C-alpha positions in Angstrom: 132.7 -2.4 55.3 132.4 -6.0 56.5 129.4 -7.7 58.0 131.0 -7.8 61.6 131.8 -4.0 61.3 128.7 -2.9 60.3 127.1 -4.8 63.1 129.6 -3.7 65.8 128.7 0.2 64.5 125.0 -0.2 64.7 125.3 -2.0 68.3 127.5 0.8 69.4 125.2 3.2 70.2 122.9 0.7 72.4 125.8 -0.9 74.0 128.3 1.2 75.8 131.6 -0.4 76.2 132.3 -2.6 79.2 134.7 -0.3 80.9 132.2 2.8 80.4 129.5 0.3 82.3 132.2 -0.3 85.0 133.0 3.1 85.6 129.3 4.0 85.9 128.8 1.1 88.3 131.6 2.6 90.5 130.3 6.1 90.3 126.4 5.3 91.3 127.9 3.2 94.1 129.7 6.3 95.3 126.8 8.3 94.7 124.6 6.0 96.6 127.0 6.3 99.6 127.2 10.0 99.5 123.2 10.3 99.3 123.0 7.8 102.2 125.3 9.5 104.7 124.8 13.1 103.8 121.2 12.7 104.7 120.2 14.6 107.9 117.9 11.7 108.9 121.1 9.3 108.5 123.1 11.7 110.7 120.5 11.7 113.1 120.1 8.0 113.2 124.0 7.8 114.0 123.8 10.4 116.7 121.1 8.5 118.6 123.1 5.6 118.3 126.4 7.2 119.6 124.4 8.7 122.5 123.4 5.0 123.5 126.8 4.0 124.9 127.8 7.4 126.2 124.3 7.4 128.5 125.0 3.7 129.8 128.5 4.5 130.8 127.6 7.7 132.6 124.9 5.7 134.3 126.8 2.9 135.4 129.5 5.6 136.6 126.6 7.4 138.5 125.3 4.3 140.1 128.5 2.9 141.4 130.1 6.0 142.6 128.5 5.9 145.8 129.4 2.1 146.3 126.5 0.6 144.4 126.3 -2.2 142.2 124.9 -3.0 138.9 123.2 -6.2 138.1 124.0 -8.5 135.1 122.0 -9.4 132.1 119.3 -12.4 132.5 117.2 -12.6 135.6 119.5 -10.0 137.4 118.2 -7.1 135.0 120.2 -4.7 132.7 122.0 -5.4 129.7 124.4 -8.3 129.1 127.9 -7.5 130.2 126.9 -4.5 132.3 128.2 -6.0 135.7 131.7 -6.0 134.4 131.9 -2.5 133.2 133.1 -1.3 136.2 136.0 -3.6 136.3 136.8 -3.0 132.6 135.8 0.0 130.4 136.1 -2.5 127.3 133.1 -4.4 128.5 130.9 -1.0 127.3 131.4 -2.2 124.1 129.6 -5.4 124.6 127.3 -3.9 126.8 126.3 -1.1 124.1 126.2 -3.8 121.3 124.1 -6.0 123.4 121.6 -3.1 124.5 121.4 -1.7 120.9 121.1 -4.9 118.8 117.5 -5.9 119.8 115.8 -2.7 118.7 118.0 0.5 118.1 120.5 -0.7 115.7 118.1 -3.0 113.4 115.6 0.0 113.5 118.0 2.3 111.9 118.7 -0.3 109.3 115.2 -0.7 108.7 114.8 3.0 107.9 117.7 3.2 105.7 116.9 0.0 104.0 113.1 0.5 103.5 113.9 4.2 102.0 116.5 3.1 99.4 114.2 2.6 96.4 110.9 3.5 97.5 112.2 7.0 98.7 113.8 7.6 95.2 110.7 6.5 93.3 108.5 8.7 95.7 110.9 11.6 95.0 110.6 11.0 91.1 114.5 10.6 90.7 114.5 6.8 90.1 113.6 6.7 86.6 116.4 9.1 85.8 118.8 6.7 87.5 117.4 3.9 85.4 118.4 5.4 82.2 122.0 5.0 82.8 123.9 2.1 80.9 124.4 -0.1 83.9 120.9 -1.1 84.3 118.8 -2.3 87.1 120.5 -5.0 88.4 123.7 -2.8 89.1 121.6 -0.1 90.4 119.9 -2.6 93.1 123.3 -3.8 93.9 124.8 -0.6 94.6 121.9 0.3 96.8 122.0 -3.1 98.6 125.9 -2.4 99.0 125.3 1.1 100.5 122.5 -0.5 103.1 125.3 -2.8 104.0 127.8 -0.1 104.5 125.5 1.5 106.8 125.2 -1.4 108.7 128.9 -1.5 109.3 129.0 2.2 110.1 126.1 2.2 112.6 127.7 -0.6 114.5 131.1 0.8 114.3 129.4 4.1 115.8 128.4 2.4 118.9 131.5 0.5 119.5 133.6 3.2 119.0 131.6 5.9 121.3 131.6 3.1 123.9 135.1 2.5 123.9 135.9 6.1 124.3 133.3 6.4 127.2 134.6 3.2 129.0 138.2 4.1 128.7 137.5 7.6 130.1 135.2 6.4 132.8 136.7 3.2 133.8 139.9 1.3 134.3 141.0 -0.8 131.4 143.6 -3.7 131.3 143.3 -7.6 131.0 140.1 -8.5 130.0 138.4 -11.7 131.9 136.5 -13.7 129.4 133.2 -15.5 130.1 135.1 -18.8 130.4 137.3 -17.3 132.9 140.6 -17.0 131.0 142.3 -13.6 131.0 143.5 -12.1 127.8 145.7 -8.8 126.9 143.9 -5.6 126.6 145.1 -5.9 122.8 143.4 -9.1 122.5 140.4 -7.9 123.8 140.3 -5.1 121.4 140.7 -7.6 118.6 137.7 -9.8 120.0 135.5 -6.5 120.4 136.5 -5.5 116.6 135.3 -9.1 115.7 132.2 -8.8 117.7 131.3 -5.3 116.1 131.7 -6.8 112.5 129.6 -9.9 113.6 126.9 -7.8 114.9 126.9 -5.7 111.5 126.7 -9.2 109.6 123.8 -9.8 111.7 121.8 -7.3 110.1 122.1 -8.5 106.7 118.9 -10.5 106.7 117.2 -7.4 107.8 118.8 -5.2 105.0 117.5 -7.7 102.2 114.0 -7.9 103.7 113.8 -4.1 103.8 115.2 -3.7 100.3 112.4 -5.9 99.1 109.8 -4.0 101.0 111.3 -1.0 99.3 110.6 -2.2 95.8 106.9 -2.7 96.4 105.9 0.7 97.0 106.4 4.4 95.8 106.3 5.6 99.5 109.4 5.8 101.3 107.5 6.4 104.9 105.3 3.2 104.0 108.3 1.2 103.5 110.4 2.1 106.4 107.3 1.7 108.5 106.8 -1.8 107.2 110.0 -2.9 107.6 110.2 -1.8 111.3 106.8 -3.2 111.8 108.3 -6.7 110.5 111.1 -6.4 112.8 108.7 -5.7 116.0 106.5 -8.6 114.8 109.3 -11.0 114.4 110.9 -9.9 117.9 107.4 -10.6 119.5 107.0 -13.9 118.0 110.8 -14.6 119.4 109.6 -13.9 122.8 106.5 -16.3 122.4 107.9 -19.8 124.1 104.9 -21.6 122.5 106.4 -20.8 119.3 109.6 -22.3 119.8 109.6 -24.6 116.7 110.1 -21.5 114.7 112.3 -19.6 116.7 115.6 -21.0 114.7 114.0 -19.5 111.5 113.7 -15.9 112.7 116.6 -13.6 111.5 116.9 -12.3 115.0 117.3 -15.9 116.7 121.0 -16.0 117.0 121.8 -12.3 117.3 123.3 -12.2 121.0 125.7 -15.3 119.8 128.4 -12.7 119.4 129.0 -13.2 123.1 130.4 -16.7 122.2 133.6 -14.6 120.8 134.3 -14.1 124.5 134.8 -17.6 125.4 138.5 -19.5 125.1 137.8 -21.5 123.2 135.3 -19.7 120.8 132.0 -21.6 120.5 131.4 -21.5 116.7 128.0 -23.1 116.6 125.8 -20.3 117.2 127.9 -17.9 115.2 127.9 -20.2 112.3 123.9 -20.8 112.5 123.3 -16.9 112.7 125.7 -16.2 109.6 124.0 -18.9 107.7 120.6 -17.7 108.4 121.4 -14.1 107.5 122.9 -15.7 104.0 119.7 -17.1 103.3 117.4 -14.2 104.2 119.8 -12.1 101.9 119.4 -14.8 99.0 115.8 -15.1 99.6 114.8 -11.5 99.8 117.7 -10.1 97.5 116.3 -12.4 94.8 112.8 -11.2 95.3 113.8 -7.8 95.4 115.9 -8.2 92.2 112.7 -9.9 90.5 110.4 -7.3 91.6 112.6 -4.5 90.6 113.5 -5.9 87.3 109.8 -6.4 86.5 108.7 -3.0 87.9 107.1 -0.4 85.8 108.6 3.0 86.8 106.3 5.8 85.5 107.4 8.6 88.1 
């Protein structure tokens, strides 16, 4: 036997074929999705998110059934776009996303991201996952991808239930954009879908931060609480006018820039700044999570 064949045969037990690693990576991703979305906690969080647009739609319907009016956002009170809901049910989608984005949506993401690694470590199952051939990097990527999938699913849940409730309780038709231009209902749906995707992408930075926190502890509850605590702290900092110098660096600062998709032409400045900031947070805290997870001693 030649030297090359000998080396290959000796390395085989410790070096699984590339296709085996790829199959395992796909398998662990599917497993992470299944674990994430089959948990009762996840289903309960999605149910709460689904209830928000339904309750908002019913409240608006009751309030306006006797000829009353609903104030808009800002100084008039109420979530953004709420005054337009009675004229077009599609605006309930925008209202529900604006109402859930400051806290409800990010809170659910914080819970899922915070539990991603810490929950497995606390349950004692993490070390069994790490004996598989794909290694820690692929496992961490699978968990992060599952959290991102939840971000999209959570946002879609709000948007779909808002659309169904709005179409059931209010008239639909041409959509009058914030710039005064009217577009067809079909184009309005496309803009609503783009807004839902933008809102999901707005949660990427928080997802990466939560994943990093999750690598720091073996307690899922502690990681979830810490992530939500960071979210609340950042929200408070963003509400203090005296700290406006740091506001553009907070991952929550450009969240409501999705409203610029309802203008003609679209205002891209805030949207691009938001996506860039989320990418920066994802790069920083994703790298930190990778460094921490790679050096972590898994003993349970």
